[in-house]
C-alpha positions in Angstrom: 41.3 151.1 -49.6 41.3 147.6 -50.9 38.3 147.0 -49.1 36.6 149.3 -49.7 34.6 148.3 -52.7 34.7 145.1 -51.7 32.8 145.6 -48.7 29.7 147.5 -50.9 28.9 143.9 -52.3 27.8 145.7 -55.4 26.3 144.1 -57.3 23.4 143.6 -60.2 20.6 141.8 -61.1 18.5 141.1 -64.7 15.9 143.8 -64.3 18.7 146.6 -63.3 20.4 145.6 -66.3 17.6 145.3 -68.8 16.2 149.1 -68.0 19.8 150.7 -68.7 19.9 148.2 -71.4 16.5 149.9 -72.4 18.1 153.1 -72.0 20.8 152.8 -74.1 23.9 153.1 -71.3 27.3 152.0 -71.8 28.5 151.0 -69.8 26.0 149.4 -66.6 27.3 149.3 -63.6 26.9 147.3 -60.2 26.0 149.1 -57.3 24.4 148.9 -54.1 21.3 146.9 -53.7 19.1 149.8 -52.2 19.8 151.7 -55.6 19.0 149.1 -57.8 15.6 148.3 -56.1 15.1 152.1 -56.1 15.8 152.1 -59.9 14.2 148.3 -60.5 10.9 149.9 -58.4 10.4 153.3 -60.1 11.4 152.1 -63.5 12.5 155.3 -65.1 11.7 156.3 -68.8 14.9 158.5 -69.0 18.5 158.4 -66.5 21.7 159.5 -67.3 24.1 157.1 -64.7 27.4 157.6 -64.4 29.4 156.3 -61.6 33.0 157.1 -59.8 34.6 157.8 -56.2 36.1 161.2 -55.0 38.4 161.9 -52.4 37.8 165.4 -50.2 39.6 166.0 -46.6 41.2 162.8 -46.7 38.6 160.5 -47.0 37.3 158.7 -50.0 33.8 158.1 -51.4 31.7 156.0 -53.9 28.9 157.2 -56.2 26.2 156.7 -58.7 25.1 160.4 -60.0 21.6 160.7 -62.4 21.3 163.0 -64.1 18.0 163.8 -66.4 16.1 161.2 -64.0 12.7 161.0 -65.3 9.9 159.1 -63.7 5.8 158.1 -64.2 3.8 160.2 -62.3 3.1 163.6 -60.5 5.7 165.1 -58.6 4.0 165.0 -55.1 3.0 161.2 -55.4 6.3 160.4 -56.5 8.3 162.0 -53.7 5.9 160.2 -51.4 6.7 157.0 -52.8 10.5 157.7 -52.6 10.3 159.2 -49.1 8.3 155.6 -48.0 10.9 153.5 -50.3 14.1 155.2 -48.3 12.1 155.0 -45.0 12.0 150.6 -45.3 15.4 151.1 -45.9 16.1 153.1 -42.5 17.6 156.2 -44.0 16.8 159.3 -42.3 15.9 162.3 -43.5 17.7 165.4 -43.6 16.9 169.2 -43.9 16.2 170.1 -47.0 18.7 172.9 -49.0 18.6 175.1 -51.8 20.0 178.2 -53.4 19.2 181.3 -52.8 16.0 182.1 -54.7 15.0 178.6 -53.6 14.8 177.8 -57.3 16.7 174.8 -56.9 15.7 172.6 -53.6 17.8 169.4 -53.0 16.3 166.5 -50.1 19.2 164.9 -48.4 18.6 161.3 -46.5 21.6 159.5 -44.9 22.4 156.4 -43.1 24.8 155.1 -41.1 27.0 151.7 -40.8 29.8 151.1 -38.5 32.6 152.0 -41.5 30.5 154.0 -44.3 28.3 156.6 -43.9 25.1 156.5 -46.9 24.0 159.6 -48.4 21.0 160.3 -51.3 20.4 163.6 -52.9 17.6 163.8 -54.6 16.4 167.4 -56.5 12.6 168.8 -56.0 10.8 166.6 -58.9 9.6 168.7 -61.3 6.1 168.3 -63.4 7.1 167.9 -67.4 4.6 170.5 -69.2 5.1 168.6 -72.5 3.1 164.9 -71.6 -0.1 163.9 -71.7 0.2 161.5 -68.5 2.0 163.4 -65.8 5.7 162.9 -65.4 8.7 164.5 -63.7 12.1 164.6 -63.4 15.4 165.6 -61.4 18.5 164.7 -60.7 19.8 162.1 -57.8 22.4 160.9 -56.1 24.2 158.3 -54.2 27.3 158.6 -52.1 28.8 156.0 -49.6 31.5 157.7 -47.9 34.6 155.3 -46.0 34.6 156.9 -42.6 38.5 156.3 -42.2 41.2 158.8 -43.6 43.8 157.3 -46.4 45.9 158.8 -48.4 45.4 160.6 -51.2 44.8 157.7 -54.0 46.0 157.8 -57.6 44.4 157.0 -60.6 46.2 153.3 -60.9 45.2 152.7 -56.8 41.4 153.9 -58.0 41.1 151.6 -60.7 43.0 148.5 -59.2 40.1 148.7 -56.3 36.8 149.4 -58.9 37.9 147.6 -62.5 34.0 148.7 -63.4 35.1 152.7 -64.0 37.8 151.7 -66.7 36.9 153.1 -69.6 38.4 150.6 -72.4 38.7 153.0 -75.3 41.3 155.7 -73.4 44.6 154.8 -75.7 47.1 152.6 -73.2 49.7 155.3 -73.7 47.9 157.7 -72.3 46.4 155.9 -69.3 50.2 154.4 -68.5 50.9 158.6 -68.1 48.2 159.3 -66.3 48.1 156.3 -63.9 50.5 157.7 -61.2 48.7 160.9 -61.0 46.6 161.6 -57.6 43.8 162.4 -58.2 40.5 164.2 -56.7 37.4 162.5 -58.8 37.2 160.0 -61.5 33.9 160.1 -63.1 32.6 157.2 -65.7 29.5 157.3 -67.7 26.8 158.4 -69.7 23.2 157.6 -71.2 24.0 156.8 -74.9 27.0 155.3 -76.1 27.6 158.3 -78.5 28.5 160.3 -75.9 29.4 158.8 -72.6 32.5 160.0 -71.3 35.3 159.3 -68.7 37.1 162.0 -66.6 39.5 162.8 -63.9 40.8 165.8 -61.9 44.2 165.5 -61.2 45.9 166.9 -58.6 48.8 169.2 -58.6 51.5 170.2 -55.6 52.1 173.7 -56.6 52.7 175.8 -59.4 55.8 174.4 -61.2 54.3 170.9 -61.4 51.4 172.3 -62.6 53.0 173.8 -65.5 55.1 170.1 -65.9 52.1 167.9 -65.2 50.2 169.8 -68.0 52.5 170.5 -70.2 53.9 166.5 -70.1 50.4 165.5 -70.9 49.6 167.8 -73.6 53.3 165.9 -75.6 52.2 162.6 -74.5 48.7 163.2 -76.7 50.6 164.9 -79.5 53.0 161.9 -79.3 49.9 159.8 -80.0 48.8 161.2 -82.9 45.9 163.9 -81.0 46.1 167.3 -82.6 44.9 170.5 -80.7 42.1 171.8 -83.2 40.8 174.4 -80.7 41.5 176.7 -77.3 38.2 177.6 -75.0 39.5 179.9 -72.3 41.0 177.1 -70.0 40.5 174.2 -71.8 43.0 172.5 -74.5 40.4 170.4 -77.3 42.4 167.6 -78.6 41.5 165.2 -81.4 43.1 162.3 -83.0 43.9 163.0 -86.5 43.8 159.5 -87.6 41.0 158.8 -86.1 37.2 160.1 -86.1 37.4 159.9 -82.0 37.9 160.2 -79.6 37.8 163.7 -78.4 40.1 164.4 -75.5 39.8 167.9 -73.3 42.2 169.0 -70.6 41.4 171.8 -68.6 42.8 174.0 -66.0 40.4 174.1 -62.7 42.1 176.7 -60.3 43.9 175.5 -56.8 46.5 173.7 -58.9 43.9 170.7 -60.1 43.6 169.7 -63.9 40.4 168.0 -65.6 41.1 165.4 -68.5 38.2 164.3 -69.7 37.7 161.8 -72.8 35.1 161.6 -74.9 34.8 158.5 -77.0 32.6 158.8 -79.4 31.7 162.1 -81.4 
């Protein structure tokens, strides 16, 4: 797993960093060269970027996900430019797919390397109706899947190989409590510094461990001056009693999984 990130040769350059800073991002992630070129070439006026690691079917992948991607131009022209851009990078366009009513159409591009498979998913762009000049938007996800099977990773495993997704504002005792947990997903990012989040989906092995996991985390939160302020359906919402932030959400996801989400600023 240690080589997973090193082989990807993640980087950043001044143009890419400048765009994310202009759009008030925190944090600013390194990324694959093609993703950086995509951002700098199309120069979005709006984006909500997060990055993370996902583990499924005994394999692990790294992703960069953009919600509310805003681009200049009409949807058809921008889509053709993206298609040409990806073709130049040797991506192959797969069939598009959508929901039952075709209200949501997503386009899939992929490229095979020796150890990895690259995927880019982009939602059919929608024309903004409230702008004088043509603008459009949608969602975009860039994913790199490692082809070899590996054992389930812990939070500690993941953060040791991809330290850029460590949120510095998670209380130290809470992170220590979470470190050994096995996870299916860690995601960190967000657009505005007031609203960025860090979250992890924790896998529990059986019903008894599920109960013990959630009770242990709740107990540790209370020890660290977090008070339960509300319970909404399957979500426990905690707030620090001594500070205006952060807010922590602890949710049960079914299939013996817990979601731990921290919003550092409110």
